[in-house]
BAKOLVEX-854315 format. One line per 10 residues: for each residue x, z, y of C-alpha. Coordinates in Angstrom, 3 decimals. Layout:
<nodes>
X Z Y  ...
</nodes>
This chain:
<nodes>
80.630 110.569 101.157  78.329 110.238 97.876  76.644 113.184 96.392  75.840 113.601 92.977  73.790 116.575 90.826  74.740 117.339 87.444  73.206 120.095 85.278  75.541 122.616 84.056  74.168 121.657 80.463  75.726 118.318 80.356
79.029 119.738 81.444  78.617 122.447 78.780  78.208 119.960 76.020  80.917 118.096 76.727  83.322 121.143 77.241  81.927 122.325 73.703  82.935 119.462 71.956  86.586 120.087 73.081  86.172 123.604 71.940  86.155 125.095 75.748
83.920 127.683 76.841  81.647 126.606 80.402  82.790 128.672 83.306  81.007 128.163 86.444  83.561 130.574 88.438  86.465 128.364 87.451  84.430 125.210 88.797  83.762 126.917 92.183  87.054 127.666 92.548  89.269 125.025 91.373
87.227 121.766 90.993  87.292 121.201 94.652  90.917 120.593 94.598  90.452 117.572 92.423  89.283 115.781 95.508  85.337 117.095 95.517  83.271 119.573 97.751  80.560 121.448 96.132  77.351 121.794 97.934  75.760 124.229 95.753
76.234 125.420 92.345  74.270 127.823 89.900  73.945 128.350 86.285  71.566 125.262 86.261  72.813 122.836 88.855  75.878 121.527 89.998  75.363 119.476 93.389  78.958 117.901 94.493  80.557 115.730 97.175  82.963 113.207 95.657
85.655 111.705 98.191  85.213 108.434 98.841  88.404 107.681 96.798  87.391 109.297 93.511  84.605 106.946 92.601  85.544 107.525 89.049  83.883 110.884 89.321  80.047 109.818 90.179  78.607 110.937 86.954  78.199 113.875 85.291
80.156 112.393 82.447  82.783 110.994 84.085  83.574 114.345 86.592  83.758 115.984 83.507  86.613 113.724 81.880  88.694 114.120 84.996  88.179 117.761 84.907  89.382 118.457 80.807  93.307 117.763 81.911  92.866 119.065 85.487
91.397 121.992 84.956  91.348 123.160 81.057  94.920 121.494 80.117  93.491 119.270 78.158  95.665 116.041 76.837  95.143 113.312 79.549  93.144 110.421 78.099  93.748 107.341 79.962  92.341 104.924 77.691  88.976 104.138 76.562
89.004 103.777 71.973  87.832 99.750 72.033  87.389 97.332 69.274  87.064 93.507 68.756  83.752 92.420 68.956  82.365 89.148 67.935  79.714 88.268 70.724  80.501 85.454 73.550  79.004 84.538 76.583  79.966 81.286 78.308
79.708 81.103 82.437  78.946 77.479 83.626  81.424 75.774 86.312  78.662 75.900 88.999  79.207 79.874 89.082  82.391 79.148 91.025  80.772 78.857 94.299  77.730 81.147 93.633  79.165 84.321 92.051  82.326 83.996 90.305
83.251 87.198 88.399  81.548 87.867 85.449  83.019 90.486 82.700  80.613 91.845 79.961  80.977 94.532 77.194  79.201 96.095 74.362  78.802 99.504 73.508  77.238 100.682 69.813  75.397 103.708 68.461  74.728 105.509 71.557
72.300 108.463 71.580  70.137 108.239 74.696  66.953 110.407 76.166  65.228 110.083 79.024  67.532 112.612 80.732  70.441 110.655 79.996  69.177 107.299 81.059  68.350 108.703 84.360  71.717 109.789 84.240  72.948 106.233 83.368
71.042 104.629 86.220  72.048 107.230 88.792  75.826 106.597 88.265  75.222 102.514 88.058  73.389 102.724 91.575  76.314 105.114 93.007  78.879 102.328 91.907  76.701 99.981 93.416  77.104 101.979 96.664  80.534 102.352 96.474
82.855 99.805 94.684  80.235 97.574 94.770  79.957 97.338 98.551  75.972 97.411 98.056  75.981 94.715 95.217  78.222 92.263 97.020  81.556 92.794 95.415  80.163 94.308 91.981  76.879 94.756 90.540  76.283 95.861 87.185
72.959 95.436 84.518  72.682 96.967 81.328  70.518 95.936 78.730  68.607 96.676 75.042  71.177 94.271 72.899  68.600 94.739 70.303  66.005 92.530 71.974  68.534 89.458 72.886  70.490 86.994 70.887  74.081 85.684 71.491
76.363 83.781 72.466  75.040 84.395 76.201  75.004 81.962 78.922  75.586 82.454 82.727  74.523 79.459 84.788  72.870 78.417 88.009  69.010 77.813 88.209  66.494 76.722 90.683  64.091 78.931 92.887  61.294 78.236 91.086
62.720 79.360 87.677  60.206 81.773 86.229  60.864 85.072 84.256  59.541 88.915 83.855  61.611 90.816 86.303  62.060 94.751 85.438  59.109 97.012 86.505  56.533 93.872 86.233  54.173 92.509 83.386  53.692 89.118 85.142
56.223 86.017 85.414  57.887 85.568 88.735  60.002 82.990 89.996  63.068 83.271 91.670  61.549 83.047 95.233  58.734 85.478 94.537  60.983 88.356 93.378  63.256 87.512 96.631  60.297 88.191 98.778  57.807 90.371 97.099
59.871 92.196 94.675  61.202 95.665 95.958  64.751 94.960 94.871  64.491 91.214 95.489  63.965 92.214 99.426  66.401 94.523 99.489  69.030 92.081 97.988  68.274 88.768 99.088  70.874 88.407 101.772  73.373 88.251 98.815
72.046 84.817 97.711  71.105 83.625 101.092  71.413 79.606 101.667  72.387 79.148 97.776  70.218 76.174 96.293  71.177 77.700 93.310  70.977 81.216 91.886  72.765 83.104 88.811  71.133 83.904 85.892  72.250 85.190 82.675
70.067 83.681 79.074  70.616 84.424 75.790  70.638 82.130 72.886  66.920 81.470 72.914  67.063 80.725 76.535  65.322 84.605 77.210  66.381 85.473 81.151  68.123 88.750 80.700  69.277 89.260 84.017  69.297 87.858 87.500
72.358 89.061 89.097  72.922 90.886 91.450  69.088 91.180 92.063  67.106 92.597 88.557  67.210 92.775 84.948  64.579 91.047 82.840  61.921 93.453 81.720  62.343 92.564 77.580  65.679 94.267 77.783  64.898 97.627 79.284
67.240 100.755 77.996  64.934 103.284 76.631  65.209 106.463 74.213  65.375 104.357 71.009  68.151 101.854 72.445  71.148 102.369 69.723  73.269 98.965 71.517  73.645 98.394 74.986  75.180 95.180 76.254  76.702 95.411 80.045
77.259 92.989 82.310  79.157 93.168 85.755  78.939 90.241 87.983  80.136 89.964 91.746  82.949 88.784 94.129  85.917 91.164 93.440  87.807 91.449 89.876  89.245 94.904 90.581  85.757 96.450 91.336  83.844 94.454 88.582
86.530 95.629 86.125  86.152 99.279 87.538  82.569 98.970 86.802  82.325 98.234 83.307  85.191 100.605 82.860  83.217 103.487 84.247  80.190 102.651 82.491  81.763 102.108 79.298  83.559 105.657 79.647  80.028 107.247 80.541
78.254 105.667 77.811  81.191 106.908 75.328  80.106 110.125 76.106  76.651 109.602 74.922  78.650 108.860 71.080  78.971 105.324 71.835  81.596 102.994 70.722  83.051 100.318 73.050  83.639 96.320 71.994  84.467 93.637 73.774
82.786 90.378 74.195  84.698 87.031 74.723  83.560 85.656 78.265  84.987 82.426 78.860  85.040 82.226 83.008  83.947 79.325 84.820  87.648 77.787 85.129  87.790 77.837 81.385  90.108 80.990 81.075  88.976 83.974 78.392
88.135 87.394 79.720  88.042 90.415 77.167  87.454 94.128 78.563  91.005 95.735 78.590  90.758 99.664 78.260  94.486 100.223 77.839  96.435 102.002 81.448  98.249 100.468 83.833  101.690 101.385 83.971  103.280 102.307 87.597
106.850 102.858 88.469  108.348 104.678 91.172  111.403 106.575 91.996  112.393 109.996 92.500  114.177 109.762 95.448  110.541 108.376 97.020  108.794 111.544 95.719  111.244 113.792 97.352  111.351 111.864 100.628  107.540 112.324 100.945
106.823 115.502 99.300  110.043 117.401 100.567  110.677 118.713 97.038  113.009 118.246 94.284  110.853 117.861 91.357  112.277 118.317 87.456  111.014 115.764 84.681  108.664 118.441 83.581  107.107 119.378 86.777  106.108 115.354 87.125
104.963 115.012 83.661  102.818 118.290 84.115  101.486 117.017 87.424  100.826 113.579 86.499  98.817 114.736 83.199  96.608 117.408 85.160  95.591 114.266 87.448  94.871 112.101 83.662  97.887 110.268 83.508  101.204 110.010 81.314
104.418 110.164 82.810  107.709 109.440 81.471  111.069 110.211 83.372  114.460 107.904 83.008  117.117 109.073 85.450  115.831 108.397 88.847  113.111 105.933 87.961  109.538 107.428 86.978  106.706 105.226 84.737  103.508 106.442 85.283
100.340 105.245 83.032  97.276 105.760 84.989  93.761 104.991 84.033  92.765 101.280 84.655  89.472 102.750 86.453  91.198 104.440 89.067  90.387 102.113 91.592  92.040 104.288 94.237  95.722 103.820 92.886  96.896 100.968 95.098
100.403 102.126 96.474  103.475 103.999 95.374  102.405 106.327 97.873  99.010 107.135 96.131  101.150 108.142 92.720  102.890 110.630 95.031  99.674 112.109 96.262  98.297 112.374 92.760  101.589 114.215 92.035  101.153 116.517 94.921
97.494 117.161 93.931  98.343 117.837 90.324  101.166 120.287 91.177  99.492 122.255 93.985  100.216 121.844 97.793  101.453 125.451 97.636  104.831 124.919 96.494  106.135 121.645 98.172  108.937 122.945 100.755  109.453 122.947 104.476
109.961 119.942 106.826  109.683 119.583 110.304  108.209 116.356 112.087  110.731 113.760 112.732  108.656 111.969 115.088  108.366 112.847 118.749  104.984 114.083 118.718  104.233 115.240 122.771  101.535 113.222 123.884  101.825 111.005 127.067
99.085 111.148 129.551  97.094 108.097 130.657  97.644 107.192 134.198  94.124 107.762 135.387  94.130 111.350 133.452  95.259 113.886 135.982  92.804 112.368 138.178  90.156 112.720 135.897  90.755 116.107 135.204  91.181 117.253 138.936
87.670 115.504 139.583  86.187 117.457 136.724  87.702 121.168 138.251  86.580 120.128 141.625  82.585 119.013 140.734  82.600 121.826 138.257  83.900 124.375 140.895  80.594 123.579 142.817  78.436 124.894 139.922  77.626 121.327 138.465
76.977 121.111 135.022  78.845 117.930 133.111  76.448 116.024 131.072  77.152 113.313 128.482  74.974 110.090 128.676  74.633 106.987 126.406  76.415 103.642 128.104  73.485 101.730 127.055  70.695 101.155 129.695  67.991 98.698 130.667
67.223 96.612 133.545  64.048 98.626 135.028  66.600 101.801 135.614  69.868 100.173 136.219  68.305 97.721 139.060  64.162 97.664 139.318  63.706 101.399 140.094  66.832 102.081 141.793  66.677 99.111 143.731  70.560 98.268 143.288
71.656 94.458 142.691  73.670 93.445 140.040  77.565 93.713 140.237  79.030 90.338 138.488  77.342 89.340 134.984  75.371 91.936 133.286  76.532 92.441 129.467  73.447 92.313 127.345  72.823 93.214 124.180  71.417 90.521 121.877
69.674 92.466 119.339  68.731 95.597 120.964  66.702 98.338 118.643  64.722 99.663 121.536  63.743 98.135 124.906  65.540 101.213 126.704  68.651 99.984 125.230  68.996 96.201 126.276  72.296 96.188 128.644  75.287 97.967 129.278
74.985 100.175 132.301  76.456 99.289 135.571  75.751 102.677 137.594  75.247 106.406 136.231  73.353 107.961 138.504  69.802 106.489 136.562  70.982 108.614 133.445  71.210 111.859 135.860  67.764 111.066 137.358  66.029 110.610 133.769
67.897 113.862 132.792  66.271 115.625 135.792  62.706 114.205 134.830  63.208 115.437 131.300  63.820 118.767 132.722  61.571 118.957 135.918  59.604 122.141 133.956  62.765 124.201 135.174  63.518 125.521 137.808  65.327 124.854 141.109
68.076 124.049 141.653  69.403 122.066 139.224  72.880 120.568 139.856  74.509 117.806 136.912  77.004 115.198 137.050  78.928 112.675 134.776  82.360 111.270 134.507  81.645 107.996 132.478  82.045 104.340 131.422  79.908 101.823 132.970
80.138 97.771 131.914  80.564 95.456 135.218  80.931 91.690 134.932  81.979 92.512 131.407  84.957 95.411 132.240  84.783 98.647 131.920  85.126 100.790 134.688  85.119 104.790 135.319  82.524 106.533 137.507  81.933 109.990 138.641
77.843 110.768 139.663  76.590 113.481 140.590  72.976 114.551 141.373  71.490 117.751 143.033  67.419 118.843 143.246  67.029 121.387 145.560  64.333 122.376 147.992  66.938 122.601 150.846  69.671 121.157 151.589  69.516 117.428 152.173
72.392 115.380 153.497  73.545 118.274 155.092  74.749 120.034 151.944  75.615 116.781 150.265  77.981 115.969 153.475  79.450 119.637 152.297  80.230 118.555 148.590  81.735 115.418 149.818  84.088 117.175 152.040  84.943 120.147 149.272
85.719 116.967 146.785  87.665 115.338 149.375  89.762 118.339 150.440  90.422 119.073 146.532  91.697 115.599 145.937  93.916 116.265 149.054  92.186 113.724 151.066  92.538 114.437 154.782  91.097 111.132 155.969  88.094 109.486 154.876
84.703 108.493 156.724  81.030 108.373 156.058  79.839 105.009 157.064  75.950 104.602 157.581  74.491 102.853 154.076  71.623 100.939 153.401  69.633 99.577 150.653  69.626 101.043 147.173  67.836 104.210 145.852  68.872 105.952 149.453
66.621 107.139 151.627  67.279 105.224 155.048  69.645 106.769 157.827  70.053 109.329 155.088  73.123 107.502 153.067  76.370 106.518 153.767  79.327 105.008 151.974  82.369 106.854 151.165  85.398 105.219 152.656  89.377 106.058 152.308
90.912 103.968 154.735  89.719 100.369 154.613  88.447 100.685 150.806  84.769 102.098 149.731  85.280 104.361 147.028  81.694 105.410 146.669  78.349 106.027 147.830  76.222 109.062 148.656  72.978 110.016 150.057  69.215 111.478 149.795
67.525 109.486 147.126  64.227 108.095 148.792  61.024 109.919 147.750  59.604 106.524 146.214  62.711 106.386 143.664  61.738 110.188 142.765  58.057 108.991 142.241  59.198 106.065 139.905  60.749 108.635 137.620  57.590 111.325 138.318
60.282 113.448 140.370  58.651 114.745 143.322  61.428 116.863 144.241  64.242 116.529 146.994  67.450 115.002 145.463  70.477 113.852 146.572  73.509 112.774 144.961  76.894 110.200 145.071  78.472 107.693 142.674  82.079 107.500 143.101
84.187 104.533 141.852  87.015 105.975 140.440  89.497 103.108 139.882  88.678 102.665 143.839  89.523 106.127 144.483  92.884 105.772 142.442  94.213 102.947 144.810  92.845 104.878 147.855  94.885 108.079 147.057  98.197 109.265 145.213
98.421 111.225 142.562  100.257 114.579 143.350  101.589 114.684 140.019  103.170 111.786 139.265  103.196 110.716 143.027  101.887 106.844 142.441
</nodes>
């Protein structure tokens, strides 16, 4: 979840415009009900986690806009005042395959200082991360309008095109920006394999933006900026529309007035910013069915009002107008959730589950439980290790042959994690090697997944490091395990090869099926892991064991 840090002074100033005294205690008590989680709150700062379904709360200004009706019973305002502007932007046809969605708006007469600019930039980056999906679906640019001249052109240019990017003093080619500028390196993958890249230029041919990477240096917003041009480009119309509306909403809190820009899209369609709310319809029956309560018209209207919308009720049909920037309203059930949050969860009536909730155990559940109970009854400590391993641990040091094909990782992050393990025992040896400074004896086991010939299987492995005992004590543990599983007839057949000490190892047989192997570890194997203590253990193949014995619960 994104975290934002808001100065209490910012909230207090906006509340003061509405004649409301700022109350920190009210924030701490009631704000989490809006869909947030407060990490820290004092008289200076509010650190707050915003749930992923509320990107409209990612700045102090837009958060306060949502707080006004929810906490302070102010009239909801699901729109942004907007006037017709006279600026134009033309998107060239080649943008259809480069970055097809281009929106723009102007906000005039804003009052900025360094702190406000920082909040604007922080909001911009959080929108890039959330609804913009790291600038793929939507990216935002803000520009000092006095430095540029309309009309604006959005077109594709070759990679040797030059301009001065933000934070630089010399011209750079597009390729240089993508390979050496920090923002270019971070987002170059968004323009990979494109012969032409998008730029926005003004009437005089000055490049004001290279979306989705970086703006031109000459349009940098500063404390003296009064009029701001906003451009939003991307691939997702809804994400781009939400992003431009939320930036406009924040700038209007800086005293700005929003104007439309006429944008001729790549297909000739004309787009202008629409700040009016979106109208949704839902039946009273749907609300009662999901929430289990019959709401009066007043209750519905009041609940939606707290959430920033306007509801009107005509007979059984409810019409709800929600702000166009509410990116999370996708389905009628989202409106029902808004009613529930606005009303409060404490008074939604009672209901019982109508679906059967009893779980059905997996076929191997009883066997796995019995294996754990038996091994833990012997005083062993359960551990859980990674399913990732490497050839050295799985085969070379342990002297085991691969079982079928080995499942390999194509792009391993580390040389220790290059394959999916085929045995569990190497991980237990690694664990004992990391804990060799502890006293003996040490008893550990793991019941986990292995991958053999590209198929998941389950193995039980245990390992004991003890000064005395050897194969005799190991045989006693195998006998106890078989007894607990109800296996009266089994045999230990001499086993050669693998990590075992010759003459001190065995295959565990139930009938003619091998269900595992056990033995004393060859000291040379221990030395390979820098262990110089006697060890014995076993690896049980759970699927083979399940075939060989009957489950006493299901009798299968």
